[in-house]
C-alpha positions in Angstrom: 90.5 -14.2 76.1 93.1 -15.7 73.9 90.6 -15.9 70.9 89.5 -12.3 71.6 93.0 -11.1 71.8 93.9 -13.0 68.6 91.0 -11.3 66.8 91.9 -7.9 68.1 95.5 -8.3 67.0 94.4 -9.7 63.6 92.0 -6.8 63.2 94.6 -4.3 64.0 97.0 -5.9 61.6 94.3 -6.0 58.9 93.5 -2.4 59.5 97.1 -1.4 59.4 97.6 -3.3 56.2 94.4 -1.7 54.6 95.6 1.8 55.6 99.0 1.1 54.2 97.5 -0.2 50.9 95.2 2.8 50.6 98.1 5.2 51.4 100.2 3.5 48.7 97.4 3.7 46.2 96.9 7.4 46.9 100.7 8.1 46.6 100.8 6.2 43.4 97.9 8.2 42.0 99.7 11.4 42.9 103.0 10.2 41.3 101.3 9.2 38.1 100.9 12.3 35.9 97.6 13.0 34.3 97.4 13.5 30.6 99.2 16.8 29.9 96.9 19.6 28.9 98.3 22.4 26.8 96.2 25.4 26.0 97.8 27.7 23.3 96.9 31.2 22.3 97.3 32.4 18.7 97.4 36.1 17.9 95.6 36.8 14.7 95.7 40.1 12.9 93.8 39.3 9.7 90.0 40.2 9.8 88.1 37.4 11.4 86.2 36.7 8.2 89.3 36.9 6.0 89.2 33.7 3.9 92.6 32.6 5.1 91.7 33.1 8.8 88.4 31.5 8.2 89.3 28.6 5.9 92.9 27.7 6.9 94.0 29.1 10.2 90.9 28.4 12.3 90.3 24.9 10.9 93.9 24.1 11.6 93.6 25.2 15.2 90.5 23.1 15.6 92.2 20.1 14.0 95.1 20.4 16.5 92.7 19.6 19.3 91.3 16.6 17.3 94.6 15.0 16.4 95.9 15.3 20.0 92.6 14.0 21.4 92.0 17.2 23.3 95.4 17.4 25.0 96.4 20.4 23.0 94.0 23.3 22.2 94.6 26.4 20.2 92.5 29.6 20.9 92.6 32.1 18.0 92.1 35.5 19.4 89.6 37.8 17.8 92.0 40.8 18.2 95.8 40.7 17.8 98.2 41.2 20.7 100.3 43.6 18.6 100.8 45.1 15.2 101.2 42.8 12.2 104.9 43.6 11.8 105.5 42.6 15.5 104.1 39.1 15.2 107.3 37.0 14.6 109.0 38.6 17.7 105.8 38.1 19.7 106.1 34.3 19.2 109.8 34.3 19.8 109.5 36.4 22.9 106.5 34.4 24.2 104.0 37.3 24.0 101.8 34.9 22.2 102.2 31.1 21.8 101.5 31.1 18.0 101.6 33.8 15.4 101.6 34.2 11.7 102.7 37.0 9.3 104.7 38.2 6.4 108.5 37.9 6.3 108.7 41.3 4.6 106.9 43.0 7.5 110.0 42.6 9.6 111.7 45.5 7.7 115.2 44.1 8.5 117.4 41.5 6.9 116.7 38.5 9.1 114.5 36.9 6.5 116.4 37.9 3.4 116.5 34.3 2.1 112.7 34.1 2.3 112.7 36.5 -0.7 113.1 33.4 -2.9 109.3 33.1 -2.8 108.5 36.8 -3.3 109.8 37.3 -6.8 107.7 37.8 -10.0 106.6 34.8 -12.0 106.4 32.4 -9.0 103.1 30.8 -9.9 99.4 31.3 -10.5 98.4 28.4 -8.1 98.7 29.2 -4.4 98.9 25.6 -3.4 101.8 24.7 -5.7 103.6 28.0 -5.0 103.2 27.5 -1.2 104.4 23.9 -1.3 107.4 24.9 -3.5 108.3 27.7 -1.2 108.1 25.5 1.9 110.4 22.9 0.4 113.0 25.2 -1.0 113.2 27.5 2.0 113.4 24.6 4.4 115.7 22.3 2.4 117.9 24.7 0.5 118.0 28.0 2.5 118.0 26.9 6.1 114.6 28.4 7.2 114.9 27.0 10.7 118.0 29.1 11.3 116.1 32.2 10.2 113.3 31.4 12.6 115.4 30.5 15.6 113.5 30.7 18.8 110.4 29.4 17.3 109.0 26.1 15.8 108.0 26.5 12.2 104.5 25.2 11.7 103.9 26.7 8.2 105.6 28.5 5.4 103.5 29.6 2.5 102.7 32.2 -0.2 99.5 33.8 -1.4 98.2 33.6 -4.9 99.6 35.7 -7.8 100.1 39.4 -6.9 98.6 42.1 -9.1 99.2 45.8 -9.7 96.1 47.8 -8.8 95.7 51.6 -9.1 93.0 54.3 -9.6 94.9 56.7 -11.8 95.5 55.0 -15.2 95.9 51.8 -17.1 99.5 50.8 -17.5 100.0 50.6 -21.3 103.8 51.5 -21.3 106.6 51.2 -18.7 106.5 55.0 -18.4 103.0 54.8 -17.0 104.4 53.6 -13.7 106.1 57.0 -13.1 104.8 59.1 -10.2 102.4 56.5 -8.9 102.4 56.1 -5.1 102.0 52.4 -4.5 101.5 50.5 -1.3 103.9 47.6 -0.9 104.3 45.0 1.8 108.1 45.4 1.9 110.6 42.9 0.5 111.2 42.3 -3.1 108.2 44.1 -4.5 109.4 47.4 -3.0 112.5 47.2 -5.2 110.4 46.1 -8.2 108.1 49.2 -7.9 111.0 51.5 -7.6 112.8 50.0 -10.5 109.8 50.4 -12.7 109.4 54.1 -11.7 106.6 54.0 -9.1 107.1 55.3 -5.5 106.8 52.3 -3.1 105.3 53.1 0.4 105.4 50.4 3.0 102.3 49.6 5.1 100.6 46.6 6.4 97.4 45.3 4.8 95.1 46.7 7.5 96.3 50.3 6.8 95.5 50.3 3.1 91.8 51.1 3.2 92.3 54.4 5.0 95.3 55.4 2.9 93.7 54.6 -0.4 90.3 56.2 0.3 92.1 59.4 1.5 94.3 59.6 -1.6 97.6 59.1 0.3 98.4 56.3 -2.2 97.3 55.7 -5.8 97.3 52.0 -5.7 98.5 48.8 -4.2 100.3 45.6 -4.9 97.8 42.9 -3.7 96.1 39.7 -4.6 92.6 39.4 -6.1 91.1 38.4 -2.8 92.6 41.3 -0.9 90.5 43.8 -2.8 87.4 42.2 -1.4 88.8 41.2 2.0 89.9 44.8 2.7 86.9 46.5 1.0 89.0 48.3 -1.7 86.9 47.7 -4.8 85.3 51.2 -4.7 88.6 53.0 -4.7 90.4 51.2 -7.5 89.9 51.3 -11.3 92.6 49.1 -12.9 94.1 45.7 -12.0 97.0 44.4 -14.1 98.2 40.8 -14.2 101.4 39.0 -15.5 101.8 35.3 -15.9 102.9 33.8 -12.5 102.2 37.0 -10.7 103.7 40.5 -10.6 105.1 39.5 -7.2 104.3 37.3 -4.2 104.6 37.5 -0.5 106.0 34.8 1.9 104.4 34.0 5.2 105.2 32.1 8.4 103.2 30.4 11.1 105.3 29.7 14.2 105.1 28.6 17.8 107.3 29.7 20.7 110.1 27.1 20.9 109.8 26.6 24.6 106.1 26.1 24.4 106.6 23.6 21.6 109.2 21.7 23.7 106.7 21.4 26.5 104.4 19.3 24.4 104.8 15.5 24.4 106.6 13.8 21.5 103.3 12.0 20.6 101.4 15.3 20.3 104.2 17.0 18.5 104.1 14.3 15.9 100.4 14.7 15.5 100.6 18.4 15.1 103.4 18.1 12.6 101.2 15.8 10.6 98.8 18.7 9.8 101.4 21.4 9.6 104.4 22.0 7.2 103.5 20.9 3.6 100.0 19.9 4.7 99.3 23.4 5.9 100.8 24.8 2.7 98.2 22.9 0.8 95.4 24.0 3.2 96.2 27.6 3.1 96.9 27.6 -0.6 93.5 26.1 -1.3 91.9 28.8 0.8 93.7 31.4 -1.3 92.8 29.9 -4.6 89.1 29.7 -3.6 89.2 33.3 -2.4 91.0 34.6 -5.5 88.4 32.9 -7.8 85.5 34.4 -5.9 87.1 37.8 -5.8 87.5 38.0 -9.6 83.8 37.9 -10.0 83.3 40.8 -7.5 86.2 42.8 -9.0 84.6 42.6 -12.5 81.1 43.5 -11.0 82.6 46.5 -9.4 83.7 47.8 -12.7 87.5 47.5 -12.2 89.3 46.8 -15.5 91.2 43.5 -15.2 93.8 43.2 -17.9 97.0 41.4 -18.8 100.2 43.5 -18.9 101.0 44.7 -22.5 104.1 43.1 -24.0 106.3 46.2 -23.4 105.3 46.3 -19.7 105.8 42.6 -19.3 109.3 43.0 -20.7 110.1 45.8 -18.3 108.9 43.7 -15.4 111.0 40.8 -16.5 114.1 42.9 -17.0 113.8 44.6 -13.6 113.0 41.3 -11.9 116.0 39.6 -13.4 118.3 42.3 -12.0 116.8 42.1 -8.5 117.0 38.3 -8.5 120.6 38.4 -9.5 121.4 41.0 -6.8 119.6 38.9 -4.2 121.4 35.7 -5.1 124.8 37.5 -5.1 124.1 38.9 -1.6 123.3 35.7 0.2 125.8 34.4 2.8 128.4 32.0 1.5 127.1 28.4 1.0 123.7 29.3 -0.4 123.0 29.1 -4.1 120.2 31.6 -4.7 120.0 31.1 -8.4 119.5 27.3 -8.0 117.0 27.9 -5.3 114.9 30.2 -7.5 115.1 27.7 -10.4 114.1 24.8 -8.2 111.1 26.8 -6.7 109.8 27.6 -10.2 110.2 24.0 -11.3 108.3 22.7 -8.3 105.6 25.3 -8.7 105.2 24.5 -12.4 106.3 27.8 -13.9 108.4 27.7 -17.0 111.0 30.5 -17.4 
């Protein structure tokens, strides 16, 4: 009886101990967090086959998953969650986790300092222009303050902007007069007005309809935009100047709270493929697209020509006035003239 009682007591104790151990292990499992999984949504308004969407934005999104070992994923939507001009506020207000767009689409003065990358003669290479813009805006002009409420993932430009129209070749400065020209806002709107044309603001996706219906006579666009937005049948003349008639500046941003929810390890991994690295990626996509588009433009019968000397001088004169006015209008503490000079030095443009 004593041995039986001893075994019974020992068994009860062992069972109690095992139960306690199992309970402890279960509790520890619940207390230990699993690897965080963050699924992000990016609103994308460029056509899905646009070279920048296809060769820069989507590859970046895929690489986010790779560098975070699957802990962070980015789903690029096939259709946007709002109009192109709304995209910055969509990220800031958490309508979408990640967005991209043009600073000039905002149609207010919140991104005035971003105009440093929109001027004429910024560069003929989208990689160097994008990298220069990122460095100057971030380091000299406090880009993070302008984009408050979001995490900056990329700042970049496109390739050199051209002047396209279907009415006449621009042989003299007077030939700009009366032409209704689509602009993306920002600096180039002032440039067109200063040269005598009538600037009309609209986003890229509106241009095809307006041009084909004769609402506008031409556009300020890159080479690739003529093919990306199917405009080659409705244009006859494309004018270039060294370094670009103008440029546009772009952002790619994430909602700040969403960014803060990502682990420090994964934040570092994402930053490694963003910023300057993204400038290079998107710049290469634009360079390749511009090169391919030039062949299609010529095949379509559009006359591609360099601005005559008198026209180039008019662009230079108007641009100089606008640059000076911009620099003078910046808040105290910002040296706009020095920022422009540094950007052109970094992008390899001699002025």
